[in-house]
N, C-alpha and C positions, 0 to 999 in steps of 0.2 A: 504493500499499500502506501510504498515511498515512492516520491519522484520530483522530480526540482521543476516548477511551476513557472512559469515566464517571468514572474515578477520579482524571481529570485529570492522569495523565501519558501523553505523547505515545505514539501506537500505532508500533510499530518499523518500520522502513523499511529496505531495502535497494536499492541504486541499481548496477546492472553502468554502470559509469561510461566502462570502455574495457574492447575485447576483440579479440583478433587471434587467431591460432591458434597464438600463441606465450605470448602474455599477458592476462591476463583481472585487471580491477580491480575488486573489488567495497566499494561502501562502507555501513556499517551505523550505523543512529541511530535513536535512540528505544527503546522499550522492546520488546525480542522475547519475545513470551509466547504463550498459547494462543488469543489473540484473532487473533493475524496467520498463525499457522502455515500455514496453507493458503496463503496468497498466499507467503511465504516458501519452501516446498518449489517450488512452482509457480517463483518467481523463478530457482531453484538448477537447474531442468531445462533451462535455458535452452542452445540450443545451442553458442553463442558462448562459453559459459561450459564446456562439456564438453568442446571442440574444444582450447582453450587448456592448451597445456603448463605452465605458472606461473600460479599463482593467486596475488593480494596482496589478503588484506580486511583492509582498514583499517576498524578497530572505536572509534577515539577518540570518536568521537561515541554511543557506543552505550552508553546507561544501566544496561540491567537482559538478561539473556539468561536464561531458562528452560530447564530440562534436556529437555523436548520438542525445543525449537529448535536446541538446541546437538547434541543427536541428530538433527534435520532435517539439520545441517549434514555430520553426522559420515558420514551415509548418501551425502552427495551426492558428499562426497569419494572414498568408499568404491566408490561405483557407477560412477565412469568406467571406460572399459576401458582404457586408461593413466594410471595415477595420477598427478596433476597436483604439482606440488613448492608445495609450501603455505606461505605466511609470512601471518601474524596479528599484525598492528601496532598498538598502542594500546588495547589492551583493558584495562580498569577491573582489579583485582586479582582483585574477587570474580567479574567473567566469565573473568578467567584460571583461575581455580578453578573454577566450571564445568563450561569448556572441558576442562581437564585430569580433571576428574571421571569425562565421558564418552571419554578414551582419544583426544581430539583430538591431543594431542598427541605419539601414536604417529605421527600422519602430516602434523604440520602443526609449523613451527617459530613460536614465540611470543616475539615480541620488542618492547620497550619502545616 
């Protein structure tokens, strides 16, 4: 899911770092916007992620998150039959604002 965009900003990437039936860790990096939205949505449908009871979303390497990508993340969290306990760690202040704007803070703990 990584490639260079014409603007010179690195395209976003989401990696499933770890997953079992209890815990999943996703690492976000670069710029998540409409250029990588389809790939993001596909990654969020991974069955290993959907079976995990807790998610840790590591966002310390994420530079930018657009509203469409934030809504994709919200939809993924809300569509799991048994909603996971989600922690978002390391998100920049601007990314935290975007996440709160779409209502993710109602489903996830956002920590520094």
